[in-house]
C-alpha positions, 0 to 999 in steps of 0.5 A, spaced: 665 795 654 664 803 652 671 806 650 671 812 654 678 815 652 674 821 649 670 822 655 675 821 661 681 827 662 687 824 664 690 828 671 697 829 672 699 826 680 700 830 685 706 829 688 708 832 695 714 831 699 711 834 705 710 831 712 703 831 715 703 834 721 703 829 727 696 829 731 698 824 737 699 826 743 703 823 749 700 820 755 701 822 762 703 819 767 695 817 769 688 819 768 681 817 764 680 815 758 673 813 754 677 808 750 683 804 753 687 799 747 692 795 750 697 793 744 700 797 739 701 792 732 697 792 727 690 790 730 692 796 736 693 800 731 688 800 727 684 800 733 686 806 734 685 809 727 678 808 727 676 810 734 680 816 734 677 818 727 670 819 731 673 824 736 673 819 742 678 820 748 683 814 746 689 811 749 694 806 747 699 802 751 705 799 748 712 798 748 713 800 740 708 801 735 709 796 730 708 789 734 710 782 731 711 785 723 717 789 726 721 782 726 719 779 720 723 780 714 718 780 709 710 780 710 706 777 704 699 778 702 697 784 707 691 787 705 694 792 701 701 790 699 703 783 695 710 783 699 712 788 703 718 788 709 715 788 716 719 794 717 716 798 712 709 795 714 710 797 721 712 804 718 706 805 715 702 803 720 705 808 725 705 813 720 697 813 719 696 812 727 700 818 729 695 822 724 690 821 728 688 824 735 690 818 740 694 819 746 700 813 746 704 811 752 710 808 749 716 803 753 710 801 757 706 795 758 699 794 762 700 788 768 693 789 771 687 790 769 681 791 774 674 791 774 669 791 778 662 795 780 666 801 782 672 802 778 675 799 770 682 800 771 689 798 768 696 798 772 701 799 768 709 796 769 711 803 770 706 804 775 701 808 771 694 807 773 689 809 767 681 808 768 676 807 762 669 806 759 671 801 754 677 796 753 680 793 747 686 787 748 690 787 742 696 784 744 697 779 738 703 774 739 710 773 741 715 769 740 718 764 745 726 765 744 731 760 746 736 764 749 742 761 745 748 763 742 747 766 735 740 766 736 739 774 736 745 775 731 741 771 726 734 773 727 732 774 720 738 771 717 736 764 717 732 764 724 725 766 724 719 765 728 714 765 723 713 759 718 706 762 715 711 768 712 718 765 712 717 758 710 717 759 702 724 762 703 727 755 705 724 751 700 728 745 697 732 746 704 734 743 711 731 746 716 730 745 724 724 746 727 724 747 735 718 744 739 714 739 739 707 742 740 701 744 735 705 750 732 712 745 731 709 740 727 704 745 724 711 748 722 713 741 720 707 740 715 708 747 712 715 745 710 715 738 708 709 741 703 715 745 700 720 740 700 724 741 705 728 736 709 725 737 717 729 736 723 725 736 729 728 738 736 724 737 741 726 737 749 721 732 751 721 724 750 714 724 746 710 730 742 706 734 746 701 737 740 694 735 739 
């Protein structure tokens, strides 16, 4: 390998705390867009960044930005990060999106999509209607809560909805898995591989997994 130490000049990095002005725009209660993106998680935000950079009139409809990452204590091996908290990841994604000229409809979600020979339209829970030329569906996933006492209080502190992200934190511990479908049994397999003692709790007399 060639020695480049005498050829490359070290440049002191420029550190600034200046906040970049936001370019994103609030959405009106109706209108027409070239592209509508349903969902504000990592996939929806990535789509918004790339489409808006092409100067395409874009609208994102989402209850909030960040998606499921907001409810994950830690996210491992996400591109660009070995380990990052779900909150910080969601914040970085939101900040990147806000530098793009994209319209965002917060605190709302799509309840109907109508496509025919004469119209292409989405209708939201709050009653707004938007027409579009192209539609990107990035609704991601949502965990199904048990709605039992203590679940919300201990979410992220012993109660988790994603073994892919959180199983390593329970290595060699006793863990209960609620459910009997494919996701539940996949979780059991991941936990057993980590030396966990697993209690599988299912409401039906037999498992429903494939």
